[in-house]
N, C-alpha and C positions, 0 to 999 in steps of 0.2 A: 504494500500500500504506500502511496505517496501522499502524505498529509502533514499537518502541523507537527506531529510527533517526530517527523523525520528531520526537522530543523530547517527545511527549505522555505524560502520566502514565498508568500502568495503571489501568483501571477498577476501582473498589472496591465499587460498589453491586451487591448480589447479582443484581438483575434484569438489569443490563448484562452481568455475567459469565456468567450462565446463557444469555442470548440469544446471546452470541458462541460459546459452546461448543455450544449446541443447533444453531447454523447449520451446523456441520461435517457431520453426516450428511445434512442436507437438501441441501447443496451437492454432496456426493458422489453422492447419488441423482440429482440433476439432471445431473451430468456423465455418469453411466452412461446415462441416458435420451438425452442428446445423442449419446452414442457410437453408440447404435442407429441414429439418424438418419444419422450419418456413414457407417455401414456401407452403408446404402441408397445413399448417394452415391458409393460405390466405394472408400472408404479401407479399408486393410487392418486386420484385428483387432489385430495387433501394434502398429501405429502408433497406433491409437485407445487401446489399453491403456496404452501408454507416456505418451500425453498425459494420461490420467486419473490415472496415478501422479504425474506431475509436478505437475499442478494440485492434487491432493489434498495432496501433501507441502507445497507452497507454502502452502496454506490452513491446514494444521495448524501449521506453523511461525509463520505470521503471527498466528493467534489465540492460541496458547499464549505467544508472545512478548509479548503485550500484558497477560497476566494475571500474578497472583502465586501464592504458595502452591504447592499440589501441581501445578497446571497448569504453573507455571514449572519445577518439578523434572522433570516429565515432558518438558517441552520441552528441557531440558538433555540428557536421555537420548536424545531423538529427534535431537538435533543430529548425532550420529554417522551417522545414516542420511542426513543431508544430503550426505554424501560420495558417495552413489550418484547424486546429481543432477549435471548439468553444472555446472562451476565457476561460470559466469556466473549460473546460476539459484540455486545454493545459497548463494553467499557472503553476500548481504544478510541471509539468515535466520540463518546461522551466526553472523555478527557480532552481530546483534540479540540472539540467545540468549546469547552469551558476555558481553554487557554487561548481562544481565538484572538481576543482583544490584545493580549500581551504579546502576541506573535507577529503582529503587523510590522513591516519594516519601518524603521524610523526615518523621518526626514532629516537630511543633513543640515547643519547650521545655515549654509548659504541659501537653501530653499526656504527655511524658516524665516530668515531675514527678508527675503524677497516677498514672501507672502504677507508678512507684517507690513512691509512698505506699501504693498499694493492696496491694502485695506485701511491702514491707519495713516499713511503718508510717509514720505521719505524721512521725516524727522520723528518716526514712531518711538524711538528710544527716549524722546523727551518726556513721554507719559510715565516712564518707569524710573525708579531709583536703581533697581536691579532687574536683570532678566537672565534666566538660566537657559542657555542654548540646548542643554540636554533635556530630552523629554522626561516628564515625571510619570506619565501614564499614556496608554494608547486606547483609542476607541475604534469602532468599526469604520468610521469615516474621517477620523482626525486624531490628533494627539494633544496632550496637555503639558504645559510648561509652568514651572514655578517662577514667580516674579514678585517684585515689590512695587506697588503703585506709587505715583508721585506724592500722595498724601501719607505714605508710610504703611498702608495696609498691605498685608500679604495676599497675593491673588493667584488664581489659577487662570491661565491663558489657553483657551481651547482653539486650535487652528485646524481648519478643514484641509484634508489632503488636496493639493492641486490636482485637478483632473477627476476628483471624486464624483462630481455630477455626471460627467460623460460616462464614467465607468458604471455608475449605478443605472443610468438610463439604458445602457447596454444590457445590464443584468435584468432589468425589468422586461425587456423584450424577450429575453431567453426564458425568464421565469414564466411568462405567459405561455410559452411553447411547451414547457415541461409540466405545467400545472395538472395535466391529465394524470400524472403519476400519483396524485393525491387519491385517486380512485383505488389504488392498491390498499389504502387504509379505510377510506370512507366512500363507498361506491355511490351513495345517494346524495352526496353533498352538491351544493350549488358552487362548483369549482370555479367557474368563470367569475361570478359575483364576488366570492371571497378573495380570489386572486387579485381582482381590481382593487378591493378594499385594502389588501396588504400593500399593493403597489402605491396607492394613495398615501398610506401611512408612512411608508419608507421615504417617499418623496418629500413629505412634510417635514421629516427629520433633517432635511438638508437646509431648512430655513432657520438660520440662527437668530433672526429677528423675532420669529414666532417663539422659538425656544426661550429667548430672553423674556418675552412677555409672560410666558407660562411660569417661568421661575420667579419673576417679580410677583405674580399673583399668589403663588404658593408661599413665598417669603413673607408677604404681607399677612396672609391668612394665618400663618403659624408663628408670627412674631411673638417672642417671649413665651412660647409653648413649653411646658415642663417636660414633654416627652420627645419633641422633635426639633431639629435645627436645619433650616434651609439657608444656604449662603446667599447673600444679596448679590444682585447683578451690579457690577461696577461700570461696564461699558460694553457696547456691541457695535461692531463696524463690519459689515459684509460677512465674510467667512471667519471672523475672529470674535469670540465671545469671552469676556473677562468677568470673572466672579470672585468673590471672597474665597480665600483658601480655607479648606475644611480639614482640620487635623482629626485623626481618629484611626481606630483599628478597622481594617476592611472586614466586612462580614464574612468574606471567604475564609479568614483565619478562624472565626468562630465556628464555621462549618467544620473545620479540620480539628480544632483543639478546644473549643468552648465547653464549659460545664453544662450539664443539663438544665440547671436553673437559668443560666444565661441564654441558652437556646430557647427555652420556653418564653422568657421575658421578651427577647428580641423578636421572636416569631410573632407573638401577639401584637407587638408594636408595629411590625410590618403590616399585618392585617388591619390594624386600626388606622394606619396612615392611608392605605388604599381606600378603605371604606369611608373615612371621614373627609377625604379630599373633595369629592363632589358636593358634600354638604357644606363645606366651608368656602370653596371658591368656584364651584361649578365646573371643575375639570377632573377628568379621570387620569390618574398616573398609570400609564399602560405598560411600563417596563420595570416591574419590581424584581429585577435581576440582582443577585447577591453583589455583583460588582458595583452597583449604584448606591450602596449603603455603607455607612461608617459608624462605628461605635465611639462616641466622644468620651473623653476622660471623665466627664460628669455623669455618664450613663445615658445621655440622650442619644437618639438615633438620628444620624445625619444623612441627608438625601442629596444626591447629585444627579445630573443629566435629566433635563426636562424636555427633551426633544419629542418624546413619544407621549404627548398629552393631547387630549381633545375634549371639547365640551361634553358634559355628561350630567344627568341622564337625558337621553332623547325622549321625546313625547311617547308615552305608552310604556316606558320601561317599568315604572312602578306597578302598573297593571299586570305586565308580564310576570314580574317577580311574585306578585301576590297570587296570581292564578296558578302558577307552577307550584308554589309552596303549599297552597291550599289543597291542590290535587294530590301532592305527594304525601303530605303529613295528615290531612284530614279526609281526603277523598279516596278514590279508587281508580282503576284502569280507565274507565270511561271519562272521568274528570280529566285525567292526564291527556287522553286523546284529544279532547275538546281544546285544552290549553295548547297543545302542540300544533294543532291545525290553526287555531285562532291567531297564533303569533308567528306563523310561518316556519316552523321547524319540521313540518311534514308537508310535502306537496299535496294539494287538495285531492288529487285523483289517486294518490298512492294508497294501496292496501298494505297494512303491516300488522304485526302481532303485538297488539297493545298490552296484552298480559305479560309478554316477555319484556317489553320496554319498562313497564311498571316494576317488574321484579328487579331489573337492572338499576333503575334510579333509586329504588328502595335501598339496595345495597350500598350505593354510592353516597346516600344521604345520612349514613350512620353517624358521622361526626356531629351532626346537628340534632340528633335525637337524644344525646346525653348531655349532662351538665358540663362535663369535661371529656376531652378526647385527645389521643395522641396520634398525630399523623406520622406515618413512616414511609420509607421508600418501598418496602414490600406491599403496603396497603395501596400506594399509588400504582405500583406495577400491576397489581390485580385489576384495578379499574381500567388501566390502559389496555391490558390484554383482553379484558372483557369487551371493550368497545372496538378493538381493531382486529380481532381474530377473523381469519378468512373462512367463514362458514355462512352458507345461505341463511341459516337460522339466526344469525347475529343481527338483531333488529336495528341496532344503532348504526349499522352500515347503510341503512335505508333512510336515515334522517338527513336533514340539511340544516343550514343556518342562515338567517338573514344577513346580508352583507354588512348592515350597520352595526351588527353585534360583534364584528371582528375585533375591534380594540378591546372590548370587555373580555372576550374570550382569550385574547393574548395576555391581558393582565391577570385574569383568573388562573390560567394554566401556569404561567410563570410563577405566580405567587404560591399556588398549591405545590408546585414542584420544589420551591425553595423551602417552604414549611415542612415538607416531607423529608428533605435532606437534613434540616435542623432537628427533625423528630420533635416538633413543638407540641407540647400538651397544653391545653387551655380551654376556656369556655367559649368555643366558637359560636355557638348559638346566641349567647348573650351579647357577644361583640357585634354580631350582625344586627340583632334587634336594636342595639344601642344607636346605630346610625340609620337603620331602616325600620323605624317604629311601626310602619304599616304592617310589617310581617310578624309582629309579636303574637297576635292571636293565632295565625297559621302555624307558627313554629312551636307554640307552647300548648301542651295538652290541657293545662290549666294556666291561663294568663297570669304572669307574675312580672314584677319589675325586673329589668335587667340589672346585672351586678354593677355596682359603682354609682355614685351620684351623677346623673346625667339630666340636663335640662332639655327634655324632648321638645318642648315648645320652642326653645331656642334653636334646636336643630332644624325644626320645620321652618322657622323664620329665616335662618341662614340659607336654606335651600331655595326658598321663595325669592330672597334677595339675589342669590346667584343666578336664578332663572331670569329675573328682570334685567340684570346686568348683561347676560348673554344675548337676550333678545334685543336689548337697547343698543 
């Protein structure tokens, strides 16, 4: 395999990137053709289909793990599906994808200086007391440098890679071409609609002006918060974003070495941050990846990278959540079918086994049926395997998802994956009710107040104010 683990740099020439992505559907078709031959030789269809799934997943992880930009971002999202593979098969690709950001080749000082001059002017150094030419961190489309602003504040300077836009636009073209591979996992999905939503989201992350506005909104909403710290935006010019520097321990270290108490505390804080975001500022934080969180010396959770944010919730989301929760926790299969069809998760004409779907979601909803629950990687692997197994009887393969739901799905999947890696135990049901009070009756067998002093009227008022700001 040629991947990040080999130490080779990601390809940057558009012809190389396109060739690698274009190879995916060709290889997939070849595996299908080979499968026909194997059937002739007596191998069972289920065995052949499983082999095709494994090889296709391996190829997807390998190719996306070698690229940057939107392919890298999609690879991070696909990493969760690596849990459906046998551990010995999935681990090399999961590791490669988790190291993706740190493995991007660094810009040399001359290129850094030229980019700074292009966006801040030839006298760009005037803005800084100090500027470190060495990168402090890497991202999928840029890198970060330490510096000291002219007023003495320590700052992080994020610079987009020159040519990143052109490379990503090329990726988007190819990703549309290979989107049919998603049917290996979910044959009934609206692949085209979801693919376009993913492309729109990735393209939006190229807009550093929008990212700066998102971060300003979060910083204002969480100013002086006892649990969270969002660094203020200092300046933004073109493809350069300058924010206050955030000291702290990367959450990735907690994943590796943290105590269970610390894992529980930080995991619940991550959940609280994502849930409370749209109540406070009307924005969804769609990338709760471990690399975007820091543990500050005073115990607060620091958050960086606000490129993947969007207005939330859309009209009808509260009704969707309430209908689904009522069907799952208070109703039965017929109620779930009505909710799924009403909100666009099943095509109107499709016939499917609603009893099987109800059984599947009942199992997945276990964390919300108990006052406390511990998420684990084996638990998550079970859910992923249940939804992606290659069997005609697997009802979840017949479902689809409205395209508008894509950012929320990205956020939820990434968050659940991180909480499972942390093995976080906590009151998930109470934390959800805390920020979505409309769900209290549906989630509680006997309605009771959520844990902790929460001003629910204030939560509702903040959500209404955020909606007014968004519309205005």
